[in-house]
C-alpha positions as CSV (number, residue, x, y, z in Angstrom):
1,M,14.7,-19.9,-8.5
2,K,13.6,-23.2,-6.2
3,G,10.9,-22.5,-3.7
4,I,9.5,-19.4,-5.4
5,Q,5.4,-19.9,-6.1
6,W,5.5,-18.1,-9.3
7,R,1.9,-18.7,-10.1
8,Q,0.9,-17.4,-6.7
9,G,2.6,-14.2,-7.6
10,I,1.1,-14.1,-11.1
11,R,-2.6,-14.6,-9.5
12,S,-1.8,-11.8,-7.0
13,G,-0.7,-9.4,-9.6
14,G,-3.6,-10.2,-11.8
15,I,-6.3,-10.1,-9.0
16,T,-5.0,-6.6,-7.5
17,T,-4.6,-5.0,-11.0
18,W,-8.0,-6.1,-11.8
19,E,-9.4,-4.5,-8.6
20,L,-7.5,-1.3,-8.7
21,G,-8.5,-1.1,-12.4
22,K,-12.2,-1.1,-11.1
23,V,-11.7,1.7,-9.0
24,I,-9.1,3.9,-11.3
25,F,-10.6,3.5,-14.7
26,P,-14.3,5.2,-13.8
27,V,-12.7,7.7,-11.5
28,T,-10.3,9.2,-14.2
29,F,-12.7,8.8,-16.9
30,L,-15.2,11.2,-14.7
31,V,-12.8,13.6,-13.5
32,S,-11.3,13.8,-17.2
33,L,-14.7,14.9,-18.4
34,L,-15.6,17.4,-15.5
35,Q,-12.3,19.2,-16.7
36,H,-14.5,20.3,-19.8
37,T,-17.4,21.2,-17.7
38,P,-18.3,24.3,-15.4
39,V,-18.0,21.8,-12.3
40,I,-14.1,22.7,-12.0
41,D,-14.5,26.5,-12.8
42,W,-17.2,26.0,-9.8
43,F,-14.8,24.5,-7.6
44,V,-12.1,27.6,-8.0
45,N,-14.9,30.3,-7.5
46,M,-16.0,28.5,-4.3
47,L,-12.3,28.1,-2.8
48,S,-10.8,31.4,-4.0
49,P,-12.3,33.7,-1.1
50,A,-10.7,31.4,1.6
51,M,-7.2,31.5,-0.4
52,S,-6.2,34.6,1.4
53,W,-6.5,33.0,4.8
54,I,-3.1,30.8,3.8
55,G,-1.4,33.4,1.8
56,L,-2.5,32.1,-1.7
57,P,-3.9,34.2,-4.4
58,G,-7.6,33.1,-5.7
59,Q,-5.8,31.5,-9.2
60,A,-3.8,29.0,-6.9
61,A,-7.5,27.1,-6.1
62,I,-6.9,25.6,-9.6
63,P,-3.7,23.3,-8.8
64,L,-5.2,22.4,-5.8
65,V,-8.5,21.5,-7.3
66,L,-6.6,19.6,-9.9
67,G,-4.2,17.9,-7.6
68,N,-6.7,16.7,-5.1
69,L,-9.2,15.3,-8.1
70,L,-6.6,13.8,-10.1
71,N,-3.0,13.6,-9.1
72,L,0.5,15.4,-8.1
73,Y,1.1,15.8,-12.3
74,A,-1.9,17.9,-12.8
75,G,-1.5,20.2,-9.9
76,I,2.2,20.7,-10.4
77,G,1.2,21.6,-14.2
78,A,-1.3,24.2,-13.6
79,I,1.5,25.6,-10.9
80,L,3.5,26.3,-13.5
81,T,1.1,28.3,-15.5
82,L,0.9,30.7,-12.6
83,E,3.0,33.6,-11.5
84,L,3.5,33.1,-7.7
85,T,6.1,33.8,-4.9
86,V,8.9,31.3,-3.8
87,K,6.8,31.4,-0.5
88,Q,3.7,30.7,-2.4
89,V,4.7,27.8,-4.0
90,F,6.2,26.1,-1.4
91,I,2.6,26.2,0.3
92,L,0.8,24.7,-2.7
93,A,3.8,21.9,-2.7
94,V,3.1,21.4,0.9
95,M,-0.7,21.0,0.3
96,L,-0.4,19.0,-2.4
97,S,2.1,16.5,-1.0
98,F,-0.6,16.0,1.9
99,S,-3.8,16.0,0.0
100,H,-3.5,14.9,-3.7
101,N,-5.2,12.3,-5.7
102,L,-8.2,11.8,-3.2
103,L,-10.7,9.9,-5.3
104,V,-8.5,7.1,-6.2
105,E,-6.2,6.9,-3.2
106,S,-9.2,6.9,-0.8
107,A,-11.2,4.4,-2.7
108,V,-8.0,1.7,-2.2
109,C,-7.9,2.8,1.7
110,R,-11.9,1.7,1.7
111,R,-10.9,-1.7,0.3
112,V,-8.4,-2.4,3.3
113,G,-11.6,-1.5,6.0
114,V,-10.8,2.3,6.5
115,R,-13.4,4.9,6.0
116,P,-12.6,7.0,3.3
117,L,-14.1,10.3,4.8
118,V,-11.8,9.6,7.7
119,V,-8.7,9.7,5.2
120,I,-10.1,12.3,3.2
121,G,-10.5,14.5,6.1
122,A,-7.3,14.0,7.8
123,R,-5.3,14.9,4.6
124,L,-7.3,18.0,4.2
125,A,-6.9,18.9,7.5
126,L,-3.0,18.2,7.2
127,A,-3.2,20.3,3.9
128,I,-4.8,23.3,5.3
129,L,-3.0,23.4,8.8
130,S,0.5,23.1,7.3
131,A,-0.4,26.1,5.1
132,W,-1.9,28.0,7.6
133,I,1.3,27.6,9.9
134,I,3.9,28.4,6.7
135,H,2.1,31.5,5.7
136,W,2.2,33.0,9.2
137,T,5.7,31.9,10.3
138,W,7.6,32.2,7.5
139,Q,8.5,35.7,6.5
140,A,10.9,34.8,3.8
141,G,10.4,33.7,0.0
142,T,8.9,36.9,-1.1
143,E,10.9,36.8,-4.5
144,T,9.2,35.5,-7.9
145,A,9.2,31.6,-8.2
146,V,11.6,30.7,-11.1
147,Y,10.3,27.1,-12.4
148,G,12.5,24.4,-14.3
149,M,11.5,23.2,-18.0
150,I,7.9,23.4,-18.8
151,P,6.5,20.6,-21.1
152,P,4.6,21.5,-23.9
153,A,0.8,21.6,-23.3
154,E,-1.3,19.4,-25.4
155,A,-4.0,21.3,-27.5
156,A,-7.7,20.6,-25.6
157,P,-9.9,17.9,-27.6
158,I,-12.6,20.0,-29.5
159,G,-16.2,18.6,-29.4
160,W,-17.9,15.8,-27.0
161,G,-16.5,13.2,-29.3
162,A,-13.0,14.0,-28.8
163,I,-13.5,14.7,-25.4
164,L,-14.9,11.1,-24.7
165,L,-12.3,9.6,-26.6
166,E,-9.7,11.7,-24.6
167,A,-11.6,10.9,-21.3
168,V,-11.1,7.1,-22.3
169,K,-7.7,7.1,-23.3
170,T,-6.7,9.1,-20.1
171,A,-8.5,6.0,-18.0
172,V,-6.8,3.3,-20.0
173,F,-3.6,4.6,-19.7
174,G,-3.8,5.2,-16.0
175,V,-4.9,1.6,-15.6
176,M,-2.3,0.5,-17.5
177,Q,0.3,2.4,-15.7
178,V,-0.6,1.0,-12.8
179,G,-0.7,-2.7,-13.7
180,G,2.8,-2.0,-15.4
181,I,3.9,-1.5,-11.8
182,V,1.7,-3.7,-9.9
183,F,1.9,-6.6,-11.7
184,P,5.7,-7.1,-11.3
185,L,5.3,-5.8,-7.9
186,M,3.3,-8.7,-7.0
187,I,5.5,-11.1,-8.3
188,G,8.4,-9.6,-6.5
189,I,6.2,-9.4,-3.5
190,Q,6.0,-13.1,-3.6
191,I,9.7,-14.0,-4.5
192,L,10.7,-11.7,-1.3
193,K,8.1,-13.7,0.9
194,D,9.5,-17.2,-0.4
195,L,13.1,-16.3,0.6
196,R,12.1,-14.9,3.7
197,W,13.7,-11.5,3.0
198,L,10.3,-9.9,4.4
199,D,10.7,-11.8,7.7
200,R,14.1,-9.8,8.0
201,F,13.0,-6.5,7.2
202,A,10.0,-6.9,9.6
203,Q,12.5,-7.4,12.2
204,W,14.7,-4.3,11.2
205,M,11.5,-2.0,11.0
206,K,10.2,-3.7,14.6
207,P,11.9,-1.0,16.6
208,L,10.8,1.9,14.3
209,L,7.2,1.0,14.2
210,R,6.6,0.0,17.8
211,P,6.8,3.3,19.2
212,M,3.8,4.3,16.6
213,G,1.7,1.5,18.0
214,I,2.1,-0.6,14.7
215,D,2.7,-4.0,14.9
216,S,5.9,-5.4,12.9
217,R,3.7,-7.6,10.8
218,G,2.9,-4.4,9.1
219,S,6.5,-3.7,8.0
220,V,5.2,-4.6,4.6
221,I,2.4,-2.2,4.1
222,M,4.6,0.6,5.3
223,A,7.5,-0.2,3.2
224,G,5.2,-0.5,0.1
225,G,3.4,2.6,0.8
226,L,6.5,4.7,1.9
227,L,8.0,3.8,-1.6
228,F,5.2,3.0,-4.0
229,G,2.4,5.3,-2.7
230,L,-1.6,4.7,-1.7
231,A,-2.4,3.9,-5.5
232,M,0.8,2.5,-6.9
233,G,1.6,0.7,-3.7
234,A,-1.8,-0.5,-3.2
235,G,-0.9,-3.8,-4.7
236,V,1.1,-4.7,-1.5
237,I,-1.3,-3.0,1.0
238,M,-4.2,-4.6,-0.2
239,D,-2.6,-8.2,-0.6
240,Q,-0.9,-7.9,2.9
241,A,-4.5,-6.7,4.3
242,R,-6.1,-9.9,3.0
243,E,-3.3,-11.9,4.5
244,K,-2.3,-10.6,7.9
245,Q,-6.2,-9.6,8.8
246,F,-4.9,-6.6,10.8
247,T,-7.2,-5.4,13.5
248,R,-9.1,-2.2,12.3
249,R,-6.8,0.0,15.0
250,E,-3.6,-1.8,12.9
251,M,-5.1,-0.7,9.6
252,T,-6.1,2.8,10.8
253,L,-2.8,3.5,11.8
254,M,-0.7,2.5,9.3
255,V,-3.2,3.9,6.5
256,L,-3.3,7.5,8.3
257,F,0.8,7.6,8.7
258,L,0.8,6.7,4.8
259,A,-1.7,9.0,4.0
260,A,0.4,11.9,5.5
261,C,3.5,10.6,3.9
262,H,4.0,8.3,0.8
263,A,5.5,7.4,-2.3
264,V,8.5,9.8,-0.7
265,V,10.8,9.3,-3.6
266,E,8.5,10.0,-6.7
267,D,6.2,13.0,-4.5
268,T,9.5,14.7,-3.5
269,V,11.5,14.6,-6.8
270,I,8.5,15.8,-9.0
271,F,8.6,19.1,-6.9
272,I,12.2,20.1,-8.0
273,P,10.8,21.6,-11.3
274,L,9.1,24.3,-9.3
275,G,12.5,25.5,-8.3
276,I,11.9,25.0,-4.3
277,D,13.9,23.1,-1.8
278,V,12.2,19.6,-1.6
279,L,14.2,18.8,1.7
280,P,11.8,20.6,3.8
281,L,9.4,19.1,2.1
282,L,10.2,15.4,2.7
283,L,11.5,16.2,6.4
284,I,7.7,18.2,7.0
285,R,5.9,15.1,5.5
286,L,7.8,12.8,7.4
287,G,7.7,14.6,10.6
288,V,3.6,15.3,10.6
289,A,3.1,11.5,9.7
290,V,5.1,10.5,12.9
291,L,3.5,12.8,15.4
292,L,0.0,12.0,13.7
293,T,0.4,8.5,14.4
294,L,2.0,8.8,17.7
295,S,-0.9,10.9,18.9
296,L,-3.7,8.3,17.3
297,A,-2.0,5.5,19.3
298,W,-2.1,7.1,22.3
299,L,-5.5,8.2,21.9
300,W,-6.8,4.7,20.8
301,P,-5.1,2.4,23.4
302,R,-4.3,-1.0,22.2
303,P,-6.8,-3.8,23.0
304,K,-6.3,-6.3,25.7
305,P,-4.7,-9.4,24.2
306,T,-7.7,-11.6,24.3
307,V,-9.6,-9.1,22.7
308,E,-6.8,-8.4,20.0
309,I,-6.8,-11.8,19.2
310,A,-10.7,-11.9,18.6
311,R,-10.3,-8.9,16.4
312,R,-7.9,-10.3,14.5
313,R,-10.4,-12.8,13.3
314,E,-12.1,-10.4,11.8
315,V,-11.6,-9.7,7.9
316,I,-11.5,-6.0,6.9
């Protein structure tokens, strides 16, 4: 294709993969080690007394801890080992959809100028509040949940040598998995930019973003986050943040929207084996993300044009 800057796309893919690898490898390695220590049990024991307030048994703290420290796959794998009601499974699914993989995804948010504590606090608050509302408003779902096919569990490594090797393998696989998506994605984004397809998409998204206080320039970040998530879509988010130099307000609005609702396809389909209706799960995430962003945009007014232009010169 003529006019495609392949070298720039490859360069962006390499830089972004390297930046993500520096975050994902140590975090995944550390958490993989912690699974074989009393730390996870300590978290579970600490959370168990509060579980009854949101209609969950104490053992439900296990998937919450694993999901928040690792990812949705770890949390869902733990759910499949528990005997729970449909309502309890749905509460866990809603909580994990709002709050999961906090360490890696919050580190990504930090790299685009949004404080990790803000993102973590917002996601945990949404998870707890949604669980409390569902517990006290939904009186159905008392039957025992019937799960789909459960993948066979791998044997736990024995000895610290095997544990360290397993942690390294998990961390390396995590980096390779993200790189395998991010690298070609960045090349694809470069193609879309050079063909000016992203400009058209920005115009299509403009009527949807403006009511939420988000500039149309953020349409690429929003699309990348919604489709690929905060971790997998980090390449798009970080690249656009470097290129567009958004204000802190703009970046915060977009990140908090995506913190509540991202990877809408993968993070919805993945809950199907739990035997719950995933459409309400998706609608809850979208609705909460829109309300959260609208509220924050109203409480945090857009700066005057002269001030906004000056702030855009600040590299986040």
